[in-house]
Each structure stands twice: as structure tokens, then as C-alpha cells.
N, C-alpha and C positions, 0 to 999 in steps of 0.2 A: 729500220725496224728490227726488233729482235724476233726470234722464232717463238717466244712465249707471249707475244702480243695476242690477247684474247679476241681481238676484233678480226683476226684473220681466220677465215674458214672457207673451205671450198666445196664441202659436201657434208651430207648428213646420212649416217647409217641408221636403219630402223629395224628393230626386232620386236616381235610380239610373242610373249611366253616362249622365248627361245627360238621362234621361227624367224629366220633371217629374211627380211623383205627387201634387202639390198640397199643401194646407195641412192640418195636423192640429191638434186641440185638446188632445190629451194625448200624452205620450211617457214611457213607463215602461221601466225596465230598462237604461238606459245604465250599464254598470259592468263591473268585472272582479274576479277573485279569484285569489289565489295559493294553490294547494293546498300543504299542509304535511305532511311525513312526520315522525312522532315517532320518535326513536331514543334508546334508553336505553343508558347506559354503565355497565358493571359497576363497583361501588365508588363511583359518583357518585350520592348520594341528594339532592343539592341542586336538581337540575333535570333536565329531559328536553330533549335537543337537538331543535329544530324546524327541519328542513331544508326549504328551498323546493323546490317541484316545478313542475308545469305551471301556466300561467295559464289560467283559464277565463273566457270572456266570456259574459255573460248575454244572452238574447234581448231584442230591443227590441220593445216593443208600442206601436203607434200607433193612435189612434182619433179619430173625428170624426163629425159629423152627415153623412149622405149629401148630396152636392151634385154639381155638374157635373164635379168632378174624379174622382168615383167610377169613371167609365168608363175612366180612365187605368190604374187598378189592374187592372181586368178585362182590358184589352188587354195589359198587361205580363205578367200571369199566363198568359194565352192564348198569348203568344209563347214560353213555355217548355214547352208540351206536347211531350212526346217527348224533350226535351233541356234539362234544368235546368243553367244555367251560372251560376257565381259571378260577382258583379258588385261594383262599388265604389259605395257610397252616401254621400250627404252629407245631414246633418240640421242645420238652422239654427234656433235659437231666436230669435224676433223679437218686438219690442214692437208695440204697437198702430199706431204710425206707420211700421212696416216696417223699423226699425233692427235689424240683426243684433246680438244680444247675445253669442251664442257659437255655434260650429259644431263638428261632429264628423264626421270622415271614417271610414267603416267599410270594412274590407277583407274581401273574399271573402264577400259577402252573398248569401244565398239566402232566398227567402220560405218560411216555415214554415207559415203559416196566414193565410187571409183569411176573415173572417166578415162576411157581408153583413147587411143589416137584416132585422128581422122586422116584417111589416106585419099590422095587425089593425084592423078598424073599431071594435072595442070598447075601444081604447086610444088616448089622445091623446098618447102619447110621441113624442119626436123619433126618427126612424129613424137609427140609427148603424151604422157599419162599423168594423172593426178589422183591422189588418195586423200580423203578427208576423214579424220578421226575425232570422235567425241570422247570426253573422259570426265571423271569425277574429281580430278585433282592430281597434284604432284605427290610422288612418294617421298617420304622423309629420307634425308641423306643423299638425295640426288640433286 
């Protein structure tokens, strides 16, 4: 495989209005859907009209092992206490050598959920955290 193969990515960097939230190991939910409204026409038994409606954008879920970047999420979440403001986010898929494979700009981002790690001496699992973001769409040019 060549180094330009777009299917190869090992991490995702995330920033919100220039605030670097660090690197994540998984990114799920980048997508959108057009809702359809079915309309039947009298006398037409061959098909049902499918009329396009609103676009819906799925929440983006990011996760990673807890690391030194974890404090950046806590600080960002704390900055919104009392006043949650929509922001612009940038997600970049990167290869192991730091080459950006693809990037997505998200418009009107708000954090929906942050889940921190669960610690226990009876388990040797890696402590992970996840961040879920809602948005109103993708930015043009990204």
C-alpha cells in the first residue's frame, strides 16, 4: 500500500475554535441523512413520491485512552458552565507519521456528553474517556 491510501488512519486530532482538545483513537458518527416524506398520488399505483425534507446530522463520538490532553476537555467543558455557546470544530484524520488524510469542519458544535474513565484496582483495563458532539452541519470547503 502507498502512503497516500486514504483508508489508513490511526488517530484523529480535534480542535474547537482553536482550542486543541488533543488526539483521539476513535471517531464515530460523521454523517448526515436527508429525511423523506412519502406522498401518494391518487390513480398512481406504480410508485410513491419521496420528497426530500430536512437534513439531520448525527452526533460525533470521540474516544481515547486518558492522557495529558484529558485536562483540556475538562477545561473546555468548565468554560461553558452557565452559558453553552455553539462553536466551530475541526476533526483531522492522521496517519502514524502525522500526515493529514482528511479533515472535517463542523458548524455550530456543542458538547452533548463527556464520559470520564472508571478506575478500579480489580481491573487491568486501560482508562478511557469519550466525548460526544452535536452539530448543525459540515462547513463548506472541508
